[in-house]
C-alpha positions, 0 to 999 in steps of 0.5 A: 527496548524500543517497541518500534524497533522490536521484531514482528511477524506478518504471516511467515515473514519476520520483520526486524522492526515495525517501520513500514515504508508505505506505497508512494506513487512516482508517476514515472513508469513508461508503459507500466515499466519501471526504470532508472528513476525507480532504481534510484528511488527504491534503492534509497528507500531500501537502505533506510533501515525500515522493516519493510518496503512496499512498492507503489500502487502497481496496476494489474491491467493498463486500464487500472493505472491512475495515470499513464505513468503508473507502474504495472505488472501485467506483462512479461515486459513489465515483469522483466523491468521490475525484476531488473530493478529488484535485482540491483536493489537486492545486491545491497539490501536484505530488506523485505520488499512487498508490492501493492497490487491495484486497480484505480477503477473510476479514478484511472486515466488521470493526469500526474499530480504535478500536471493537475491530476484531473481526468484525461479525456479519451480524445487527449490520450486517456481511456474509458474507466470502469467501476462498480456503478456508472457513477463518476468520481466528480459529477462533471466527469465522464461516467465510468462503465459499470463492470459486467460479469465478463469485466469482473472476471477479467479484473479478478484474473488480472489480480491473480496473474499479477500476483503470480508475477510478483511471487515469481520475482521473489517479492516477499509480500503482497498488499491488495489496494482496497483504499483511497477510492480505487476500484476495490474501495468503489465496490465497498462504499455505498456512495460509489456502488449502487448495483442491484445484483449480487455485488451491490446493495447490502454490506454482504454484497458490497464485500463480495467482489473484493473478497473474491479477489482476495480469495482468488489471489490467495489461492495461487500463492504458496501456503503461508505467503504474506498476503495483506490488504490496505483499506480506507476505514472511512469515506469521511462522508455521511452515509458512506463507508465507515468503521463499522463496515470496515470492521465487518470486512476485517473479520471476513479477511481474517477468516480467509487468512489475511496476514495484515491490514494497513488502515488508511482513510478517505479518497473516495469522494470529493465531499470528504471532510478530513481534519488533518493533524498528526496521527489523524487516522490512528483512531481508525487503526485502533478501532480495527485492532480491537476486532482482529488479531491480524497485525495492524499498520497505522498511518497518517502524519506520523512524523516523529519517532516518539509519536510512533513509539507511543502509538505502539506502546498504547496498543493502537497499532502493531506497525507504523507506516511512513510515506511522505515523511521518508521521502523528506527524510530517507534516513528517518529510521536511522534518526528514529533509532538514535532517538529511541536508543535502538539500532538499524541495519545500514550498508557498510558503505555508510558505517562511517557516518555513524555519529560519535555519540551513537556508538551502536546505532548501526550495530556492531561495526568495524572499520579499518584502514592504514 
């Protein structure tokens, strides 16, 4: 039996296999509201046969958007728009759906990647960004405002309110975004957090605000609800956030009832030096797995089914996150199951596509005609 296609539990949520569709920003929302593009995009991914789909980074307040086109969940209008898309998707897919709640901090107010991805000045329709400290992501950029006590409380409450909306929509799990150089990561890293109050300086202090957000969100969700987190295990910069600090953070999260940890890296500093190669982040997941009993999701140029299976069989991670690879091949889990001798859930509309050599790829199917 394939390990990749064996069931796994995340909190009280049982997944049929260990393929996670990682969050991928589409930069296609209008005032935070999803629309027809997201219906097509999420609908396609929801019929892929993966174990769980995580909706892209979803801003908890307008100022937390990476770009003006980011998805949000901060108002009745954004909640209604997402609810409408989810209602359509769920007619045809029982795949568990999670959402990644996020705040971009100093990396907000950016152009879309295909428009250059750079900071948008306020005069050009951008907005003042915020962070742990008044340190810009790039030295040539306008500095963010360091969040004061009122700002910290506002952001924390925004995460709480968005979590309530997600639960009200029937979303199966929530992933908090503490990776890729966004706000929670900005508090964690000594490169971006140079505060002198209780939220800066020591590791304990730099963990404080992200842990306060986690605690506040968990407090408003039902007992056993699947609440996890995504981290960057390393800044890939000397003197920055690293695996040792990530391990301490992981232990604190586990004590608080975190249901899973999604291990990525980088994104905080333009000085990062990342050696891109297949599985280049898996060793981070392996290191985190050694210090926790939480299920660990590994990501990072894992494009082949055999590679994914090997990572799990070697005990380096518990689940595999696929992002760009599933955009390129929306039926990646189908093809992985064929290679590994497993089967996947597929809508009956697609049953006739099952290749003759894989007679049980889609499970027990029956097709009739006259």
